[in-house]
C-alpha positions as CSV (number, residue, x, y, z in Angstrom):
1,M,0.0,-0.3,0.0
2,S,1.3,3.7,-1.0
3,L,2.2,5.8,2.1
4,V,-0.9,8.0,1.0
5,G,-3.0,5.0,1.7
6,T,-1.6,3.6,4.4
7,A,-2.1,7.4,6.4
8,Q,-5.6,7.3,5.5
9,L,-6.1,3.8,6.7
10,L,-4.3,4.7,10.2
11,D,-5.6,8.0,10.5
12,Q,-7.6,7.6,14.1
13,D,-7.5,8.6,17.5
14,F,-4.5,7.7,19.9
15,Q,-5.4,7.3,23.4
16,D,-1.9,6.9,24.2
17,V,1.9,7.2,23.2
18,P,3.2,4.0,22.2
19,V,7.0,2.5,23.5
20,I,9.4,0.9,21.3
21,D,12.2,-1.0,21.7
22,L,15.5,0.4,20.0
23,Q,17.6,-2.8,20.9
24,N,18.2,-3.5,17.1
25,I,18.9,0.0,16.0
26,S,22.4,-1.2,15.2
27,S,21.4,-4.6,13.7
28,T,22.5,-5.0,10.3
29,D,20.1,-7.6,9.8
30,P,17.0,-6.5,7.2
31,I,14.2,-8.3,8.4
32,R,14.9,-6.9,12.2
33,R,15.8,-3.5,10.7
34,R,12.1,-3.7,8.5
35,K,10.3,-4.4,11.7
36,L,11.6,-1.6,13.4
37,A,11.0,0.7,10.9
38,D,7.4,-0.3,10.8
39,E,6.6,0.5,14.2
40,I,8.5,3.6,13.9
41,R,6.2,4.0,10.6
42,D,2.8,3.5,12.5
43,A,3.9,5.9,15.0
44,C,4.7,8.6,13.1
45,I,1.5,8.2,11.0
46,R,-0.5,7.5,14.2
47,V,0.4,9.8,16.5
48,G,3.5,11.8,16.0
49,F,5.2,10.6,19.2
50,F,6.5,7.3,20.8
51,Y,8.8,6.6,23.8
52,V,12.2,4.6,22.8
53,K,14.1,2.1,25.3
54,N,16.9,0.8,25.3
55,H,18.7,4.0,23.9
56,G,22.0,3.8,24.5
57,I,22.6,7.0,26.3
58,P,24.2,6.0,29.6
59,E,22.4,7.0,33.1
60,D,25.5,8.6,34.3
61,V,25.6,10.9,31.5
62,I,22.2,11.7,31.7
63,N,22.5,12.6,35.7
64,A,25.6,14.8,34.9
65,V,23.3,16.9,32.3
66,L,20.5,17.2,34.7
67,E,23.0,18.4,37.9
68,E,24.2,20.9,35.6
69,A,21.3,22.1,34.7
70,K,20.0,22.8,38.2
71,S,23.6,24.5,38.8
72,F,22.8,26.7,35.7
73,F,19.1,27.6,37.1
74,A,20.0,28.5,40.4
75,L,22.6,31.0,39.6
76,P,21.2,34.4,40.2
77,L,19.1,36.2,37.7
78,E,22.0,38.5,36.6
79,K,24.7,36.2,36.3
80,K,22.3,34.2,33.9
81,M,21.5,37.9,32.1
82,E,24.7,37.9,31.3
83,I,24.3,35.5,28.4
84,E,20.7,36.4,27.7
85,H,19.4,35.2,24.5
86,R,18.7,38.7,23.2
87,K,22.0,39.7,22.7
88,T,22.7,37.2,20.5
89,P,21.6,37.0,16.6
90,N,21.0,33.4,16.4
91,F,18.8,32.9,19.7
92,K,21.4,31.0,21.8
93,G,21.9,31.5,25.3
94,Y,19.6,31.8,28.3
95,S,16.2,33.1,28.2
96,P,14.2,34.2,31.3
97,L,10.7,32.8,32.5
98,L,8.1,34.2,30.4
99,S,10.3,35.8,27.6
100,G,8.6,33.1,24.9
101,N,5.2,32.8,24.0
102,N,4.7,29.6,21.8
103,D,1.0,29.5,22.1
104,P,-0.1,32.6,20.3
105,N,-3.4,32.7,22.4
106,G,-1.4,32.1,25.7
107,G,-0.2,34.8,28.4
108,G,3.7,33.3,28.1
109,D,5.3,30.1,29.1
110,L,6.2,29.6,32.9
111,Q,9.9,28.4,32.1
112,E,13.3,29.3,31.7
113,G,16.3,28.2,29.2
114,F,19.5,27.7,28.0
115,E,19.9,27.1,24.3
116,F,23.1,25.9,22.5
117,G,24.0,24.1,19.0
118,W,26.5,21.9,17.7
119,E,30.4,22.4,18.8
120,S,33.0,19.8,19.3
121,P,33.7,18.8,22.8
122,D,37.7,19.4,22.4
123,Q,36.9,23.2,21.2
124,S,35.1,25.9,22.1
125,K,34.0,27.3,18.4
126,V,31.6,25.5,15.9
127,D,32.8,22.9,13.2
128,P,34.7,24.8,10.8
129,E,33.7,22.9,7.8
130,D,30.0,23.3,8.5
131,D,28.5,25.9,6.7
132,S,25.7,25.7,7.8
133,S,26.4,26.9,11.2
134,T,29.3,29.7,10.2
135,S,26.9,31.1,7.9
136,G,23.5,32.0,6.7
137,V,20.4,32.8,8.9
138,M,21.4,31.0,12.1
139,A,25.1,31.9,11.9
140,G,26.6,32.5,15.1
141,A,28.5,30.6,18.0
142,N,27.3,29.3,21.6
143,V,27.7,31.5,24.5
144,W,28.2,29.8,27.8
145,P,28.0,30.4,31.3
146,S,31.2,31.6,33.0
147,E,33.4,29.0,34.3
148,D,33.8,31.0,37.5
149,Y,30.1,30.3,38.1
150,I,29.7,26.6,37.2
151,P,33.5,25.2,36.4
152,G,32.7,22.0,33.9
153,F,29.4,23.2,32.6
154,R,30.2,23.0,29.3
155,E,32.1,19.6,29.1
156,R,29.1,17.6,30.9
157,V,26.6,19.2,29.0
158,L,28.1,18.7,25.8
159,R,29.1,15.2,26.5
160,Y,24.7,14.5,26.9
161,Y,24.7,16.3,24.0
162,H,26.8,14.6,21.5
163,A,25.3,11.2,23.0
164,A,21.8,12.5,21.9
165,V,22.9,13.7,18.3
166,N,24.4,10.4,17.7
167,L,21.1,8.6,18.9
168,G,19.5,11.3,15.8
169,K,21.8,10.4,13.4
170,M,20.9,6.8,13.8
171,M,17.1,7.3,13.9
172,F,17.3,8.7,10.5
173,P,18.0,5.9,8.4
174,L,15.2,4.2,10.4
175,F,13.0,7.2,9.3
176,A,14.0,6.8,5.8
177,L,13.0,3.2,5.7
178,A,9.6,3.9,7.5
179,L,8.9,6.4,4.3
180,D,10.3,3.3,1.7
181,L,13.1,5.4,1.1
182,P,16.7,4.0,0.8
183,E,18.5,4.2,4.3
184,A,20.9,7.1,3.2
185,F,18.1,9.3,1.7
186,F,19.0,12.0,4.5
187,D,22.4,11.5,4.6
188,D,23.4,14.7,2.4
189,K,20.6,16.8,4.0
190,T,21.9,16.3,7.5
191,Q,25.8,16.5,7.2
192,H,26.3,19.4,9.6
193,S,24.2,18.3,12.7
194,A,21.8,21.2,12.7
195,A,20.8,20.3,15.9
196,L,19.9,22.5,18.9
197,M,19.3,21.3,22.4
198,K,17.5,23.1,25.3
199,L,18.0,23.1,29.3
200,L,14.7,23.9,30.7
201,H,13.3,24.7,34.1
202,Y,9.8,24.6,35.1
203,P,9.2,26.2,38.6
204,P,5.6,24.7,40.3
205,Q,2.5,26.8,39.2
206,T,1.0,26.9,42.9
207,G,-2.3,29.4,44.3
208,P,-4.2,31.3,41.8
209,I,-3.6,29.6,38.0
210,D,-4.1,31.7,35.0
211,E,-4.9,29.3,32.3
212,R,-3.4,31.3,29.9
213,V,0.0,30.8,31.3
214,I,1.5,27.4,31.2
215,G,5.1,25.6,31.3
216,I,4.8,25.8,27.7
217,G,1.7,26.6,25.7
218,A,0.5,24.4,22.8
219,H,2.7,24.2,20.0
220,T,4.6,21.9,17.6
221,D,8.2,21.5,17.0
222,W,9.9,22.9,14.1
223,E,12.9,20.9,13.0
224,C,12.5,17.3,11.8
225,F,12.2,15.7,15.3
226,T,12.6,15.9,18.9
227,I,14.6,13.7,21.4
228,L,13.2,14.8,24.5
229,W,14.8,13.7,27.9
230,Q,12.0,14.6,31.1
231,E,12.2,14.2,34.7
232,P,10.9,11.1,36.4
233,G,8.0,11.3,38.5
234,I,6.7,14.5,37.4
235,Q,3.8,14.5,34.6
236,A,3.5,17.3,32.8
237,L,3.8,16.4,29.0
238,Q,0.5,16.3,27.2
239,V,-0.5,15.6,23.1
240,L,-3.4,16.6,21.7
241,N,-5.2,13.6,19.6
242,S,-7.3,14.5,16.7
243,E,-10.8,14.4,19.1
244,K,-9.0,17.8,20.4
245,K,-8.3,15.9,24.2
246,W,-5.0,16.1,25.7
247,I,-3.4,12.7,26.3
248,N,-1.0,12.3,29.2
249,A,2.5,11.6,28.2
250,P,4.4,11.0,31.7
251,P,7.9,10.0,31.9
252,I,8.7,6.3,31.9
253,P,11.9,5.2,33.3
254,G,14.7,4.3,31.2
255,T,12.8,6.0,28.1
256,L,13.0,9.2,26.0
257,V,10.3,10.8,24.1
258,I,10.9,11.3,20.3
259,N,8.4,13.4,19.0
260,L,8.3,14.8,14.9
261,G,8.4,18.2,14.2
262,D,7.4,20.5,11.4
263,Q,10.1,19.9,8.7
264,F,9.2,16.0,8.5
265,A,5.6,17.3,8.2
266,R,6.2,19.4,5.3
267,W,8.7,16.9,3.7
268,T,5.9,14.0,3.9
269,N,2.9,16.2,3.1
270,D,1.7,15.5,6.7
271,I,1.7,11.9,6.5
272,F,4.2,12.0,9.3
273,K,2.2,13.6,12.0
274,S,3.8,17.0,13.8
275,T,1.6,16.8,16.7
276,V,0.5,19.7,19.0
277,H,1.7,19.3,22.4
278,R,2.1,21.2,25.7
279,A,3.6,21.0,29.5
280,I,1.9,22.1,32.6
281,N,3.8,21.5,35.6
282,R,1.1,21.5,38.4
283,S,2.9,19.0,40.7
284,G,3.9,21.3,43.8
285,V,8.0,20.9,42.6
286,R,10.3,22.3,39.8
287,R,10.7,20.0,37.1
288,Y,13.5,19.9,34.4
289,S,13.7,18.6,30.6
290,I,16.1,18.3,28.2
291,P,14.9,18.6,24.2
292,L,17.4,18.6,21.5
293,F,15.6,19.6,18.1
294,F,17.6,17.5,15.6
295,G,16.6,19.0,12.0
296,T,18.0,18.9,8.7
297,D,20.8,21.6,7.6
298,Y,19.7,24.6,7.3
299,N,20.3,25.1,3.4
300,V,18.0,22.6,2.4
301,K,14.6,23.2,0.8
302,L,11.7,21.4,2.6
303,E,9.9,20.1,-0.3
304,P,7.3,17.3,-0.4
305,M,8.4,14.0,-1.0
306,L,6.8,12.6,-4.3
307,S,5.7,9.1,-2.9
308,C,3.4,11.5,0.0
309,I,1.8,13.7,-2.9
310,S,-1.4,12.2,-4.8
311,P,-4.2,14.3,-7.0
312,E,-6.3,13.7,-3.7
313,R,-3.3,14.7,-1.7
314,P,-1.8,17.9,-3.2
315,P,1.2,19.8,-1.6
316,K,0.0,21.7,1.6
317,Y,2.8,23.9,2.2
318,E,5.2,26.4,0.6
319,V,8.7,25.5,0.1
320,I,11.0,27.3,2.2
321,T,14.7,26.4,3.6
322,A,14.9,24.6,6.8
323,G,16.9,27.4,8.4
324,E,14.7,30.2,7.0
325,Y,11.7,28.1,8.7
326,V,13.2,27.9,12.0
327,K,14.5,31.3,12.3
328,G,10.9,32.6,11.5
329,K,9.5,30.2,14.1
330,L,11.8,31.6,16.4
331,Q,11.5,35.3,15.8
332,A,8.0,34.6,16.5
333,T,8.4,32.9,19.5
334,Y,10.4,35.2,21.2
335,S,9.3,38.4,19.3
336,H,12.9,39.7,18.1
């Protein structure tokens, strides 16, 4: 069956988010890879979200980046504001509480964040061969808190970043298989790791609550897919199904959440779903999460794949480069 036909068959309301085991992600057995790709295909078409277990990122690496996030957000505001993201042309650095508004109908996102992109763990500069990082719409290096404030912060944060990027690179061939494409289809479109990571802190919402102000308002992500670590024991993430019902996606020990973004939706003409989601922290305690937004190289055009178009399903989106799309979304969110 064609992708268009499969999408019509699987287009139904979901009531939970599936869990996919990645133990065969490195297998060279075509049968095992096909089976894994089929599970991913089903989740991408039906839900746009899935958990992954046996993802390969060591717990000590995760625990270390969590401690660094806690240390950073515990700094006095004036020290965090030294690297405030409005001081950079590429939105990297610190974003204070309520500085972003992902839902245009909302009153602001009750979270603070620290965002950065690709950087070699061995040198504090971007990849010299990465033209998409050193020029164009998302140009500019990362900014980091002073080593005087948090010694070793950059090193430990980048260790998790590169582990998550490596997982993302292993996912792209499986997404290609899920789309009935050659496994190498995305290789020339993802040469420069156009991946942004964000450390997030959600203070608890207590007392009288303005329904327009939540942790992060209803939105879709902008890149190909997001790899999300969420703090155990705290329910906050919710996913919207086609009945407009919010489905909880609680943290499951030993898993990460992967959700599709707008780039994949545009490439697949909405056969792969970029699903609306939000986060509300009414747990009474602080919550931390770490998303890695993995996209295509910024100069790649987001054009619909031929297998995802039919007379009954014509192209839905204008063609735009990935970098222009991401920067436009950042400008809208932070009103630059």
